[in-house]
N, C-alpha and C positions, 0 to 999 in steps of 0.2 A: 612477541606481542603480549602485552599485559591486558588482562580483561578490563581493568579500570580505564583503559584508553579507548575502549570501543564506544561508538555512538551510532546514531541513525540520522541520515540526511536524505533530502529529496533532491533529485536533479531537476532544476527549474525548467530546463528545455524539454525534457521528456516526461516528467512527473514520476519517474521511477523512484523507488525507495531503496536506499543503499546502506549496508553495514559499513561503517568507516572506522579507521583507526585515527584518533585525534590526539596528537601530542602537543604539548605546550609550545607555542610560537612556531608551529609548523603547519603547512597546509594539510588538510585532512586527506588521508589516503583511502580511496574507495576500494573495498575488499570484495564485496559480493552484492549482487542485485537480489534483494529479498522481497520484491513486489509481489510475486506469485504466492509465497507462503503467507504473507500478511493478508492478502485478499482472500485466500482460502480459509484462513482462520475466521475472518469476518463473515464469510459466506456460510460457515458452519453454524453460526448463530441463527441464520434464517432456517436452516434445515432442522435444527433441534427445537427451535422456538415454536414451530407449528403454524400458528395463525399469522405471524408477522410477514409482511411482504417487503420490508425495508429495514436495514440496520445502519445506523449512523454512529460513528465514533470520532471523537476528537483526539488527535495524536500529537503530542509535543515532541518535535525533533530538535536537534541541536541548532538548526538554522531557522526554524519557524514552526508554527502550530498549523496543522491542516485538519480539515474535516473530510473523512472518508465515508462515502455512502455506497452501500451495496443494495441493489434492488433486484428482487425476484421477478423475472419476466418469463413469459411463455415461449415455447419453441417457435410459434408463429411470429411473435414480436422480434425474436432474435434473427430469424431468417429474413424478415423485412429490413432490419437494420443492416445486415450483411449485403443485401442486394443494393441498398442505397449507397453504400461505401464503394462499391465496384463501379 
């Protein structure tokens, strides 16, 4: 694999972010799901920033441009969301 063939794509069904190998005139090959590390890096902006409660970034992928928003919530709000999903 050559580094110049790497790209990032989103899975439209799940919304996951994938590292891909993209060669000319071939379907992209999905290599690794990188959703967790990307969201963790965005969440670190909230932790280091101090007063901010929300971080929004526009990310351009090979297949589309997406807006990713990370919002700081309290433990009570998280617990309430988890009980609603069950």
